[in-house]
N, CA, C and O atoms as a GROMACS GRO file, in nm:
protein
  352
    1MET      N    1   8.403   9.056  14.760
    1MET     CA    2   8.462   9.187  14.772
    1MET      C    3   8.462   9.253  14.634
    1MET      O    4   8.481   9.188  14.532
    2ILE      N    5   8.443   9.382  14.634
    2ILE     CA    6   8.448   9.461  14.511
    2ILE      C    7   8.584   9.531  14.509
    2ILE      O    8   8.608   9.621  14.590
    3ALA      N    9   8.672   9.491  14.418
    3ALA     CA   10   8.809   9.543  14.415
    3ALA      C   11   8.819   9.680  14.349
    3ALA      O   12   8.898   9.764  14.391
    4HIS      N   13   8.738   9.702  14.246
    4HIS     CA   14   8.737   9.832  14.179
    4HIS      C   15   8.608   9.846  14.099
    4HIS      O   16   8.540   9.748  14.070
    5VAL      N   17   8.576   9.969  14.064
    5VAL     CA   18   8.464   9.995  13.973
    5VAL      C   19   8.516  10.080  13.858
    5VAL      O   20   8.599  10.169  13.876
    6PHE      N   21   8.467  10.050  13.738
    6PHE     CA   22   8.504  10.124  13.619
    6PHE      C   23   8.377  10.155  13.543
    6PHE      O   24   8.303  10.064  13.503
    7GLY      N   25   8.351  10.282  13.522
    7GLY     CA   26   8.231  10.322  13.451
    7GLY      C   27   8.221  10.473  13.444
    7GLY      O   28   8.318  10.544  13.467
    8LYS      N   29   8.102  10.521  13.410
    8LYS     CA   30   8.078  10.665  13.396
    8LYS      C   31   8.019  10.724  13.523
    8LYS      O   32   7.938  10.660  13.592
    9VAL      N   33   8.061  10.846  13.552
    9VAL     CA   34   8.005  10.917  13.667
    9VAL      C   35   7.863  10.961  13.631
    9VAL      O   36   7.843  11.044  13.542
   10ALA      N   37   7.765  10.904  13.699
   10ALA     CA   38   7.625  10.933  13.672
   10ALA      C   39   7.572  11.046  13.761
   10ALA      O   40   7.489  11.126  13.718
   11GLU      N   41   7.623  11.053  13.885
   11GLU     CA   42   7.577  11.155  13.981
   11GLU      C   43   7.690  11.191  14.075
   11GLU      O   44   7.781  11.111  14.100
   12LYS      N   45   7.685  11.314  14.128
   12LYS     CA   46   7.777  11.362  14.230
   12LYS      C   47   7.696  11.428  14.340
   12LYS      O   48   7.611  11.514  14.312
   13PHE      N   49   7.720  11.390  14.466
   13PHE     CA   50   7.650  11.454  14.578
   13PHE      C   51   7.720  11.423  14.709
   13PHE      O   52   7.764  11.310  14.731
   14ASN      N   53   7.730  11.522  14.796
   14ASN     CA   54   7.780  11.506  14.934
   14ASN      C   55   7.905  11.419  14.945
   14ASN      O   56   7.913  11.335  15.034
   15GLY      N   57   8.002  11.438  14.859
   15GLY     CA   58   8.126  11.362  14.867
   15GLY      C   59   8.118  11.221  14.814
   15GLY      O   60   8.212  11.143  14.829
   16SER      N   61   8.007  11.188  14.751
   16SER     CA   62   7.990  11.055  14.692
   16SER      C   63   7.965  11.067  14.542
   16SER      O   64   7.914  11.168  14.494
   17LEU      N   65   8.002  10.962  14.472
   17LEU     CA   66   7.976  10.952  14.328
   17LEU      C   67   7.891  10.829  14.304
   17LEU      O   68   7.905  10.728  14.374
   18VAL      N   69   7.804  10.835  14.205
   18VAL     CA   70   7.738  10.716  14.157
   18VAL      C   71   7.806  10.681  14.026
   18VAL      O   72   7.800  10.758  13.929
   19ILE      N   73   7.869  10.565  14.023
   19ILE     CA   74   7.940  10.518  13.905
   19ILE      C   75   7.851  10.415  13.836
   19ILE      O   76   7.819  10.311  13.893
   20ASP      N   77   7.813  10.444  13.712
   20ASP     CA   78   7.729  10.354  13.634
   20ASP      C   79   7.819  10.252  13.565
   20ASP      O   80   7.900  10.286  13.479
   21VAL      N   81   7.804  10.126  13.606
   21VAL     CA   82   7.881  10.016  13.548
   21VAL      C   83   7.782   9.924  13.476
   21VAL      O   84   7.719   9.839  13.538
   22HIS      N   85   7.771   9.943  13.346
   22HIS     CA   86   7.678   9.862  13.263
   22HIS      C   87   7.537   9.860  13.320
   22HIS      O   88   7.474   9.754  13.327
   23GLY      N   89   7.486   9.976  13.360
   23GLY     CA   90   7.349   9.987  13.406
   23GLY      C   91   7.329   9.970  13.555
   23GLY      O   92   7.217   9.986  13.604
   24VAL      N   93   7.434   9.938  13.629
   24VAL     CA   94   7.425   9.925  13.773
   24VAL      C   95   7.499  10.043  13.835
   24VAL      O   96   7.616  10.065  13.804
   25GLY      N   97   7.433  10.118  13.923
   25GLY     CA   98   7.495  10.235  13.986
   25GLY      C   99   7.553  10.201  14.121
   25GLY      O  100   7.481  10.159  14.212
   26TYR      N  101   7.682  10.220  14.135
   26TYR     CA  102   7.751  10.198  14.262
   26TYR      C  103   7.777  10.333  14.328
   26TYR      O  104   7.840  10.420  14.268
   27GLU      N  105   7.730  10.349  14.451
   27GLU     CA  106   7.758  10.471  14.525
   27GLU      C  107   7.893  10.454  14.594
   27GLU      O  108   7.912  10.360  14.671
   28VAL      N  109   7.985  10.546  14.567
   28VAL     CA  110   8.121  10.536  14.616
   28VAL      C  111   8.157  10.666  14.687
   28VAL      O  112   8.150  10.773  14.627
   29SER      N  113   8.195  10.657  14.814
   29SER     CA  114   8.244  10.774  14.889
   29SER      C  115   8.390  10.796  14.852
   29SER      O  116   8.470  10.703  14.856
   30VAL      N  117   8.423  10.919  14.815
   30VAL     CA  118   8.559  10.949  14.771
   30VAL      C  119   8.613  11.070  14.847
   30VAL      O  120   8.537  11.147  14.906
   31ALA      N  121   8.744  11.085  14.844
   31ALA     CA  122   8.809  11.201  14.905
   31ALA      C  123   8.773  11.327  14.827
   31ALA      O  124   8.737  11.320  14.710
   32THR      N  125   8.781  11.440  14.893
   32THR     CA  126   8.743  11.567  14.834
   32THR      C  127   8.817  11.597  14.703
   32THR      O  128   8.756  11.643  14.607
   33ASN      N  129   8.947  11.569  14.699
   33ASN     CA  130   9.022  11.599  14.577
   33ASN      C  131   8.975  11.512  14.459
   33ASN      O  132   8.972  11.561  14.346
   34ASP      N  133   8.939  11.387  14.483
   34ASP     CA  134   8.884  11.302  14.376
   34ASP      C  135   8.745  11.348  14.336
   34ASP      O  136   8.711  11.349  14.218
   35PHE      N  137   8.665  11.387  14.434
   35PHE     CA  138   8.530  11.436  14.406
   35PHE      C  139   8.535  11.559  14.316
   35PHE      O  140   8.461  11.569  14.219
   36ASP      N  141   8.623  11.653  14.350
   36ASP     CA  142   8.634  11.776  14.273
   36ASP      C  143   8.692  11.755  14.134
   36ASP      O  144   8.664  11.832  14.042
   37ALA      N  145   8.772  11.651  14.117
   37ALA     CA  146   8.843  11.628  13.990
   37ALA      C  147   8.755  11.566  13.882
   37ALA      O  148   8.784  11.583  13.763
   38VAL      N  149   8.650  11.494  13.919
   38VAL     CA  150   8.569  11.425  13.818
   38VAL      C  151   8.452  11.510  13.773
   38VAL      O  152   8.405  11.597  13.846
   39ILE      N  153   8.405  11.484  13.651
   39ILE     CA  154   8.288  11.553  13.597
   39ILE      C  155   8.186  11.448  13.555
   39ILE      O  156   8.221  11.333  13.530
   40LEU      N  157   8.061  11.489  13.546
   40LEU     CA  158   7.955  11.397  13.505
   40LEU      C  159   7.984  11.340  13.368
   40LEU      O  160   8.039  11.409  13.281
   41ASP      N  161   7.949  11.214  13.347
   41ASP     CA  162   7.967  11.137  13.224
   41ASP      C  163   8.112  11.103  13.193
   41ASP      O  164   8.140  11.046  13.087
   42GLN      N  165   8.204  11.136  13.282
   42GLN     CA  166   8.344  11.099  13.263
   42GLN      C  167   8.363  10.952  13.300
   42GLN      O  168   8.305  10.905  13.399
   43GLU      N  169   8.443  10.879  13.222
   43GLU     CA  170   8.477  10.742  13.259
   43GLU      C  171   8.586  10.746  13.364
   43GLU      O  172   8.686  10.817  13.350
   44VAL      N  173   8.566  10.668  13.471
   44VAL     CA  174   8.660  10.668  13.583
   44VAL      C  175   8.682  10.525  13.632
   44VAL      O  176   8.600  10.436  13.608
   45LYS      N  177   8.793  10.507  13.700
   45LYS     CA  178   8.819  10.381  13.770
   45LYS      C  179   8.858  10.416  13.912
   45LYS      O  180   8.948  10.497  13.934
   46PHE      N  181   8.792  10.355  14.009
   46PHE     CA  182   8.826  10.373  14.148
   46PHE      C  183   8.850  10.237  14.211
   46PHE      O  184   8.769  10.145  14.197
   47TYR      N  185   8.962  10.225  14.282
   47TYR     CA  186   8.987  10.107  14.363
   47TYR      C  187   8.898  10.123  14.486
   47TYR      O  188   8.884  10.234  14.539
   48THR      N  189   8.839  10.015  14.532
   48THR     CA  190   8.739  10.028  14.638
   48THR      C  191   8.773   9.947  14.762
   48THR      O  192   8.836   9.842  14.756
   49TYR      N  193   8.728  10.000  14.873
   49TYR     CA  194   8.730   9.930  15.000
   49TYR      C  195   8.584   9.909  15.038
   49TYR      O  196   8.510  10.006  15.056
   50HIS      N  197   8.541   9.785  15.049
   50HIS     CA  198   8.402   9.751  15.079
   50HIS      C  199   8.390   9.730  15.229
   50HIS      O  200   8.440   9.631  15.284
   51HIS      N  201   8.325   9.823  15.296
   51HIS     CA  202   8.311   9.818  15.440
   51HIS      C  203   8.172   9.766  15.476
   51HIS      O  204   8.071   9.829  15.444
   52VAL      N  205   8.168   9.652  15.544
   52VAL     CA  206   8.041   9.589  15.583
   52VAL      C  207   8.026   9.601  15.734
   52VAL      O  208   8.112   9.558  15.811
   53ARG      N  209   7.915   9.659  15.774
   53ARG     CA  210   7.881   9.670  15.916
   53ARG      C  211   7.755   9.590  15.941
   53ARG      O  212   7.695   9.534  15.849
   54GLU      N  213   7.716   9.585  16.065
   54GLU     CA  214   7.598   9.508  16.102
   54GLU      C  215   7.473   9.557  16.028
   54GLU      O  216   7.392   9.476  15.984
   55GLN      N  217   7.457   9.690  16.015
   55GLN     CA  218   7.335   9.742  15.954
   55GLN      C  219   7.358   9.824  15.828
   55GLN      O  220   7.265   9.889  15.779
   56SER      N  221   7.481   9.823  15.772
   56SER     CA  222   7.504   9.900  15.651
   56SER      C  223   7.626   9.847  15.576
   56SER      O  224   7.707   9.772  15.630
   57GLU      N  225   7.636   9.889  15.452
   57GLU     CA  226   7.752   9.860  15.369
   57GLU      C  227   7.791   9.989  15.298
   57GLU      O  228   7.705  10.067  15.258
   58GLU      N  229   7.922  10.012  15.284
   58GLU     CA  230   7.971  10.132  15.216
   58GLU      C  231   8.087  10.094  15.125
   58GLU      O  232   8.165  10.004  15.154
   59LEU      N  233   8.097  10.166  15.014
   59LEU     CA  234   8.213  10.155  14.926
   59LEU      C  235   8.291  10.284  14.936
   59LEU      O  236   8.236  10.392  14.916
   60PHE      N  237   8.420  10.274  14.968
   60PHE     CA  238   8.509  10.388  14.967
   60PHE      C  239   8.595  10.376  14.843
   60PHE      O  240   8.650  10.269  14.815
   61GLY      N  241   8.608  10.484  14.767
   61GLY     CA  242   8.682  10.479  14.641
   61GLY      C  243   8.811  10.558  14.646
   61GLY      O  244   8.820  10.662  14.712
   62PHE      N  245   8.912  10.508  14.573
   62PHE     CA  246   9.044  10.569  14.570
   62PHE      C  247   9.093  10.569  14.426
   62PHE      O  248   9.081  10.469  14.355
   63SER      N  249   9.149  10.683  14.383
   63SER     CA  250   9.195  10.693  14.245
   63SER      C  251   9.326  10.618  14.220
   63SER      O  252   9.364  10.595  14.106
   64SER      N  253   9.395  10.580  14.328
   64SER     CA  254   9.517  10.500  14.312
   64SER      C  255   9.517  10.384  14.411
   64SER      O  256   9.456  10.391  14.518
   65LEU      N  257   9.585  10.278  14.372
   65LEU     CA  258   9.595  10.162  14.460
   65LEU      C  259   9.675  10.196  14.586
   65LEU      O  260   9.648  10.144  14.693
   66ALA      N  261   9.774  10.283  14.571
   66ALA     CA  262   9.855  10.324  14.687
   66ALA      C  263   9.769  10.395  14.791
   66ALA      O  264   9.786  10.373  14.911
   67ALA      N  265   9.676  10.480  14.747
   67ALA     CA  266   9.587  10.550  14.840
   67ALA      C  267   9.496  10.451  14.913
   67ALA      O  268   9.469  10.468  15.032
   68LYS      N  269   9.450  10.350  14.843
   68LYS     CA  270   9.365  10.248  14.906
   68LYS      C  271   9.445  10.173  15.012
   68LYS      O  272   9.395  10.150  15.123
   69LYS      N  273   9.568  10.134  14.980
   69LYS     CA  274   9.651  10.060  15.074
   69LYS      C  275   9.683  10.145  15.198
   69LYS      O  276   9.685  10.093  15.310
   70LEU      N  277   9.707  10.274  15.178
   70LEU     CA  278   9.730  10.363  15.291
   70LEU      C  279   9.606  10.370  15.380
   70LEU      O  280   9.618  10.364  15.503
   71PHE      N  281   9.489  10.381  15.320
   71PHE     CA  282   9.362  10.382  15.395
   71PHE      C  283   9.348  10.255  15.476
   71PHE      O  284   9.312  10.260  15.594
   72GLU      N  285   9.378  10.140  15.415
   72GLU     CA  286   9.366  10.012  15.485
   72GLU      C  287   9.462  10.005  15.604
   72GLU      O  288   9.429   9.947  15.708
   73MET      N  289   9.580  10.063  15.590
   73MET     CA  290   9.673  10.066  15.703
   73MET      C  291   9.623  10.160  15.812
   73MET      O  292   9.633  10.127  15.931
   74LEU      N  293   9.570  10.276  15.774
   74LEU     CA  294   9.522  10.372  15.873
   74LEU      C  295   9.406  10.320  15.957
   74LEU      O  296   9.398  10.348  16.076
   75ILE      N  297   9.316  10.244  15.895
   75ILE     CA  298   9.199  10.198  15.971
   75ILE      C  299   9.233  10.086  16.068
   75ILE      O  300   9.149  10.047  16.150
   76THR      N  301   9.356  10.034  16.061
   76THR     CA  302   9.396   9.934  16.160
   76THR      C  303   9.446  10.000  16.288
   76THR      O  304   9.462   9.932  16.390
   77VAL      N  305   9.470  10.131  16.285
   77VAL     CA  306   9.516  10.203  16.403
   77VAL      C  307   9.401  10.216  16.502
   77VAL      O  308   9.293  10.264  16.467
   78GLN      N  309   9.423  10.172  16.624
   78GLN     CA  310   9.318  10.175  16.725
   78GLN      C  311   9.270  10.319  16.746
   78GLN      O  312   9.352  10.411  16.759
   79GLY      N  313   9.140  10.337  16.749
   79GLY     CA  314   9.080  10.469  16.769
   79GLY      C  315   9.038  10.534  16.638
   79GLY      O  316   8.945  10.615  16.638
   80LEU      N  317   9.104  10.502  16.528
   80LEU     CA  318   9.064  10.557  16.399
   80LEU      C  319   8.949  10.480  16.337
   80LEU      O  320   8.874  10.535  16.256
   81ALA      N  321   8.933  10.356  16.373
   81ALA     CA  322   8.829  10.274  16.314
   81ALA      C  323   8.690  10.336  16.332
   81ALA      O  324   8.604  10.322  16.245
   82ARG      N  325   8.669  10.403  16.444
   82ARG     CA  326   8.539  10.465  16.469
   82ARG      C  327   8.526  10.600  16.401
   82ARG      O  328   8.418  10.658  16.400
   83ARG      N  329   8.635  10.652  16.344
   83ARG     CA  330   8.633  10.785  16.285
   83ARG      C  331   8.660  10.782  16.135
   83ARG      O  332   8.718  10.877  16.082
   84ARG      N  333   8.622  10.678  16.066
   84ARG     CA  334   8.651  10.666  15.922
   84ARG      C  335   8.598  10.781  15.842
   84ARG      O  336   8.661  10.821  15.744
   85ARG      N  337   8.486  10.837  15.879
   85ARG     CA  338   8.430  10.950  15.804
   85ARG      C  339   8.524  11.070  15.811
   85ARG      O  340   8.522  11.154  15.721
   86TRP      N  341   8.606  11.078  15.915
   86TRP     CA  342   8.702  11.186  15.926
   86TRP      C  343   8.801  11.184  15.810
   86TRP      O  344   8.848  11.289  15.767
   87LEU      N  345   8.833  11.067  15.760
   87LEU     CA  346   8.931  11.055  15.653
   87LEU      C  347   8.877  11.106  15.521
   87LEU      O  348   8.955  11.129  15.428
   88PHE      N  349   8.748  11.123  15.510
   88PHE     CA  350   8.688  11.168  15.385
   88PHE      C  351   8.629  11.303  15.402
   88PHE      O  352   8.574  11.359  15.307
   0.00000   0.00000   0.00000
């Protein structure tokens, strides 16, 4: 599991950031307010939720640990699990 990423924002697109961590770029989907708040080349830390599906993997990023924990509680609610993109 990837608990968090810390590095520089290398790219921003479609609600996702590419965080460069010592030469490795992690694509992290973030909430709109976090996306709007960061600028290119800024050092950032995002707590991550690593979602593994049968045919894909995604990293969801949160600027606070409390936001990540809230997300983890929300996705346990029946019916929301299929609508995770709605949360972002």
